[in-house]
C-alpha positions in Angstrom: 9.2 -1.4 2.2 6.6 -3.4 4.0 4.0 -5.5 2.3 1.4 -8.2 3.2 -0.4 -10.8 1.2 -3.5 -8.6 1.0 -1.4 -5.6 -0.3 0.3 -7.7 -2.9 -3.0 -9.2 -4.1 -4.5 -5.7 -4.3 -1.5 -4.5 -6.3 -1.9 -7.3 -8.7 -5.6 -6.6 -9.1 -5.0 -2.9 -9.7 -2.3 -3.6 -12.3 -4.7 -5.9 -14.2 -7.1 -3.0 -14.8 -7.4 -1.7 -18.4 -6.0 1.7 -17.5 -2.7 0.1 -16.6 -2.6 -2.3 -19.6 0.0 -0.1 -21.4 2.5 -0.8 -18.6 1.4 -4.0 -17.0 -0.1 -6.2 -19.8 0.7 -9.9 -20.2 3.1 -11.1 -17.5 4.6 -7.6 -16.8 2.1 -7.0 -13.9 2.8 -10.3 -12.3 6.5 -9.8 -12.7 6.2 -6.3 -11.1 4.3 -7.7 -8.1 6.9 -10.5 -7.7 9.8 -8.0 -7.9 8.1 -5.6 -5.5 7.5 -8.5 -3.0 11.2 -9.7 -3.4 12.4 -6.2 -2.4 10.0 -5.8 0.6 9.6 -7.0 4.1 6.7 -9.4 4.2 4.3 -9.2 7.2 1.2 -11.2 7.8 -2.1 -9.5 7.1 -3.2 -7.6 10.2 -5.7 -9.5 12.3 -6.8 -6.9 14.8 -8.0 -4.1 12.4 -10.6 -2.2 14.3 -11.5 -0.1 11.3 -12.6 3.5 11.1 -9.1 4.8 10.2 -10.0 6.3 6.8 -13.0 7.1 4.6 -12.6 4.0 2.5 -12.9 1.1 4.9 -11.1 -1.1 2.3 -7.9 0.9 3.1 -8.1 0.4 6.9 -5.9 -2.7 6.6 -3.1 -0.5 5.3 -3.2 1.6 8.4 -3.3 -1.5 10.6 -0.4 -3.0 8.6 1.6 0.2 9.0 1.0 0.3 12.8 1.8 -3.3 13.3 5.0 -3.1 11.2 5.9 0.2 12.9 6.6 1.9 9.6 7.7 5.5 9.4 5.1 6.4 6.8 2.6 5.1 4.3 3.5 6.2 0.8 0.4 6.7 -1.3 -1.5 8.9 -3.8 -4.9 7.7 -2.3 -6.8 10.8 -1.1 -8.6 8.8 1.5 -5.2 7.9 3.1 -3.6 11.3 2.6 -6.6 13.2 4.1 -7.0 10.8 7.0 -5.0 12.9 9.5 -3.8 9.8 11.4 -2.4 10.5 14.8 0.7 8.4 14.9 1.3 7.5 11.3 2.4 9.8 8.5 0.9 9.4 5.1 2.9 11.1 2.3 2.7 11.2 -1.5 5.6 9.6 -3.4 7.1 12.8 -4.6 7.3 14.2 -1.0 8.6 10.9 0.2 11.4 10.7 -2.4 12.4 14.3 -1.8 12.8 13.5 1.9 15.3 10.8 1.3 
């Protein structure tokens, strides 16, 4: 797994949302982010993001990170990423990814 400071910060923000309180309340969200980071390869946030990769410009950094880190795929449930049709970078949902292992 590849992560960056921006990705870890976003994960922490998402886990702090009320809809995830059942699973990530208190320090559980922070602990999850720390465990995720500890099991991942940390890369710097991409500097040369040209944008325009996906419908949601806030997700462009993920594509740039994937390209910079030369990952095999981005694993996501985000429709903006899944529907992007990226030329040289696969985007797969978690179920499909796990079944390919």
